[in-house]
C-alpha positions as CSV (number, residue, x, y, z in Angstrom):
1,M,5.4,112.4,34.5
2,L,5.6,108.7,35.4
3,Q,9.2,107.9,36.7
4,T,10.3,111.5,36.4
5,T,12.1,113.5,38.9
6,V,12.4,117.3,38.4
7,D,14.8,119.7,39.9
8,V,14.9,123.4,39.5
9,T,18.7,123.9,39.0
10,S,18.9,127.7,38.6
11,E,19.0,130.5,41.4
12,I,16.0,131.9,39.4
13,R,13.1,129.5,40.7
14,E,10.4,130.8,38.0
15,G,10.0,132.7,34.9
16,V,12.1,133.0,32.1
17,G,15.8,131.9,32.6
18,T,14.8,129.2,35.1
19,T,16.7,125.9,34.4
20,I,15.4,122.6,35.1
21,A,16.8,119.0,35.2
22,A,14.2,116.2,34.4
23,F,15.4,112.6,34.9
24,T,13.1,109.9,33.5
25,G,14.0,106.5,34.3
26,I,14.5,103.8,37.0
27,G,17.5,103.9,39.2
28,K,20.4,105.1,37.3
29,L,19.0,103.7,34.0
30,G,17.1,106.6,32.1
31,V,17.3,109.9,30.4
32,M,18.4,113.4,31.8
33,D,16.6,116.4,30.0
34,H,17.9,119.8,30.6
35,M,15.7,122.6,30.0
36,Q,15.4,126.3,30.3
37,V,12.2,128.4,30.6
38,T,12.3,131.0,27.3
39,R,8.7,132.2,27.7
40,W,6.5,132.6,30.9
41,E,3.2,133.8,31.1
42,P,1.3,132.4,34.2
43,P,-0.9,130.6,34.1
44,F,-1.5,130.2,30.6
45,I,2.0,129.5,28.9
46,C,5.3,128.0,29.5
47,D,7.8,127.8,26.7
48,V,11.1,125.6,27.2
49,V,14.2,124.8,25.0
50,H,15.8,121.4,25.8
51,T,19.6,122.0,26.4
52,G,21.0,118.7,27.1
53,K,23.8,116.8,25.6
54,V,21.4,114.1,24.2
55,I,17.9,115.8,24.0
56,K,17.7,119.0,22.3
57,G,14.3,121.0,21.0
58,T,11.5,122.9,22.2
59,G,8.4,122.5,24.2
60,R,5.3,124.3,25.0
61,F,2.6,123.8,27.9
62,Q,-0.3,126.0,27.4
63,L,-3.7,126.1,29.0
64,T,-6.8,127.6,27.4
65,A,-10.2,128.2,28.9
66,I,-13.1,126.5,27.3
67,D,-15.6,127.7,29.8
68,V,-15.8,128.3,33.3
69,Q,-15.6,124.9,34.2
70,T,-13.3,123.5,31.5
71,T,-9.8,124.2,30.6
72,R,-7.9,122.7,27.9
73,F,-4.0,121.7,28.3
74,D,-2.1,121.4,25.4
75,W,1.5,120.0,25.5
76,S,3.8,120.0,22.5
77,E,7.5,119.1,22.0
78,E,9.8,119.1,19.1
79,I,12.5,116.8,20.2
80,L,15.8,116.3,18.5
81,A,17.7,113.2,19.7
82,P,19.6,110.5,18.4
83,R,17.7,107.8,16.7
84,A,19.0,105.1,18.8
85,V,17.7,106.9,21.9
86,F,14.2,107.1,20.3
87,L,14.2,103.4,19.5
88,L,15.3,102.5,22.9
89,I,12.9,104.7,24.9
90,A,10.2,105.2,22.6
91,P,7.8,102.5,23.8
92,G,8.4,103.0,27.4
93,L,8.1,106.9,26.8
94,Y,4.9,106.6,25.0
95,A,3.3,104.3,27.8
96,G,4.4,106.6,30.6
97,V,3.1,109.6,28.9
98,R,-0.4,107.9,28.2
99,I,-0.4,106.8,31.8
100,S,0.7,110.2,33.3
101,L,-2.1,111.9,31.2
102,M,-4.7,109.8,32.2
103,N,-3.6,110.1,35.8
104,L,-3.7,113.9,35.6
105,S,-7.1,113.7,34.1
106,R,-8.2,111.4,36.9
107,Q,-7.2,113.9,39.5
108,L,-8.4,117.0,38.0
109,R,-11.7,115.5,37.5
110,Q,-11.8,114.5,41.1
111,R,-11.1,118.2,42.2
112,K,-14.4,119.3,40.9
């Protein structure tokens, strides 16, 4: 994700129970998102629960094989956060997600 730094914050480095802190922003201005992995089925599914003070909810990252050369990436989130947080960060967040997904798509196409 654009302007996001992610750190594993638990002794568990992968799988169910792993905790993650993701800071999105510039300098000290931004949002910290704490998550814990709740389902781990590599390489296809990773579910998380957002456990922070501001951001709560769930998320899923899922890969589905379409054919031998094509994989679909589905990313879904159900986020519960104060309305003010969304009003302040929504435009930048939307733009950051779009740019990040376009960059990911470009990088994956170049690997072929």
